C-alpha positions in Angstrom: 84.7 -5.2 89.2 83.9 -7.4 92.2 80.2 -6.4 91.9 80.1 -7.5 88.3 81.7 -10.9 89.1 79.1 -11.4 91.8 76.3 -10.4 89.4 77.6 -12.8 86.7 77.8 -15.6 89.3 74.4 -15.0 90.8 72.8 -14.7 87.3 74.3 -18.0 86.3 73.1 -19.7 89.4 69.6 -18.3 89.0 69.5 -19.2 85.3 70.4 -22.8 86.0 67.9 -23.0 88.9 65.2 -21.9 86.5 66.3 -24.6 84.0 66.4 -27.2 86.8 62.9 -26.3 87.9 61.6 -26.6 84.3 63.3 -30.1 84.2 61.7 -31.0 87.5 65.2 -31.4 89.0 67.3 -29.9 91.8 70.0 -27.6 90.4 72.7 -30.0 91.5 70.9 -32.9 89.6 70.7 -30.7 86.5 74.4 -29.9 86.6 75.3 -33.6 87.3 73.3 -34.9 84.3 75.1 -32.3 82.2 78.4 -33.6 83.4 77.3 -37.2 82.7 76.2 -36.1 79.2 79.6 -34.6 78.6 81.8 -37.3 80.1 79.8 -40.4 79.6 79.7 -43.3 82.0 81.9 -42.6 85.1 82.2 -44.0 88.6 80.0 -42.5 91.3 83.3 -41.6 93.1 84.6 -39.8 90.0 81.3 -37.9 89.8 81.7 -36.9 93.4 85.3 -35.8 92.7 84.4 -33.8 89.5 81.5 -32.0 91.3 83.2 -31.6 94.7 80.2 -33.2 96.3 80.4 -35.8 99.0 79.7 -39.4 98.2 76.6 -39.1 100.4 75.4 -36.1 98.4 76.1 -38.0 95.1 73.9 -40.9 96.4 71.0 -38.5 96.7 71.7 -37.0 93.3 71.8 -40.4 91.7 68.6 -41.5 93.4 66.8 -38.5 92.0 68.4 -38.8 88.5 67.4 -42.5 88.3 63.9 -41.7 89.4 63.7 -39.0 86.6 65.1 -41.5 84.1 68.3 -39.6 83.4 70.9 -42.0 85.0 71.4 -45.6 85.9 73.9 -47.2 88.3 75.5 -50.3 87.0 78.3 -52.5 88.3 81.7 -51.5 86.9 82.8 -54.4 84.6 86.5 -53.7 85.5 86.0 -53.4 89.2 82.9 -55.1 90.8 83.4 -53.2 94.0 82.6 -49.9 92.3 79.5 -48.5 90.7 79.5 -46.8 87.3 76.9 -44.2 86.5 75.6 -44.2 82.9 73.5 -41.3 81.5 70.1 -42.3 80.2 67.6 -40.6 77.8 70.2 -38.1 76.6 68.2 -37.4 73.5 65.3 -36.3 75.7 67.6 -34.3 78.0 69.3 -32.6 75.0 65.9 -31.8 73.4 64.7 -30.2 76.7 68.0 -28.3 77.0 67.6 -27.0 73.4 64.0 -25.9 74.2 65.1 -24.2 77.4 68.5 -22.7 76.4 68.4 -22.5 72.6 67.1 -18.9 72.7 70.0 -18.0 75.1 72.5 -19.7 72.7 71.1 -17.6 69.8 71.3 -14.4 71.8 74.9 -15.1 73.0 76.0 -15.9 69.4 74.5 -12.5 68.3 76.3 -10.8 71.2 79.6 -12.4 70.4 79.3 -11.4 66.7 79.9 -7.8 67.9 83.5 -8.6 68.9 86.6 -9.3 66.9 88.3 -12.7 67.0 91.1 -11.2 69.0 88.8 -9.7 71.5 86.9 -13.1 71.9 90.2 -14.9 72.2 91.3 -12.6 75.0 87.9 -13.0 76.7 88.2 -16.8 76.4 91.6 -16.8 77.9 90.3 -14.7 80.8 87.4 -17.1 81.3 89.6 -20.2 81.3 91.9 -18.6 83.9 88.8 -17.6 85.9 87.5 -21.2 85.8 90.9 -22.5 86.9 91.0 -20.1 89.9 87.4 -21.0 90.8 88.2 -24.7 90.8 91.3 -24.2 92.9 89.3 -22.1 95.4 86.5 -24.7 95.5 89.1 -27.3 96.3 90.7 -25.1 99.0 87.3 -24.4 100.6 86.4 -28.1 100.6 89.7 -29.1 102.2 89.6 -26.7 105.1 87.6 -26.9 108.3 84.7 -24.7 109.2 85.2 -21.0 108.4 85.3 -18.6 111.4 84.3 -15.0 111.0 87.2 -12.6 111.0 84.9 -10.0 112.6 84.6 -10.0 116.4 81.2 -10.9 117.7 79.6 -8.2 119.8 
């Protein structure tokens, strides 16, 4: 089953890279505008926390998203020391996403119609648990130092 997990992961990354390319964005930028579309205005620090990116990497993402017209940095009215990131042009972004991923959504609905409600609930439970494990492993990897190979070098 490890092979299938790797294949799902790789396919997902490649799909979102293709979407990002069509949007004229880096894959990280594409995923960040998706997060902003979902969460609404959040601090740059919170966006870094949610994505697991460094604040320096988020600065680059925000520079590119502002240039593309998808985000704007504004002072946080509750804390002037902090910057809030607001999504921009979400209708345009959502229209583009529908153009790009609408056919996939239709195909996935057709696929899911082949399964019973119970089977889909079981799968959803598995997927939620997988996401939780992946998030915990991401945090673990980000909190540890450099990784050393367990294999001896020859």
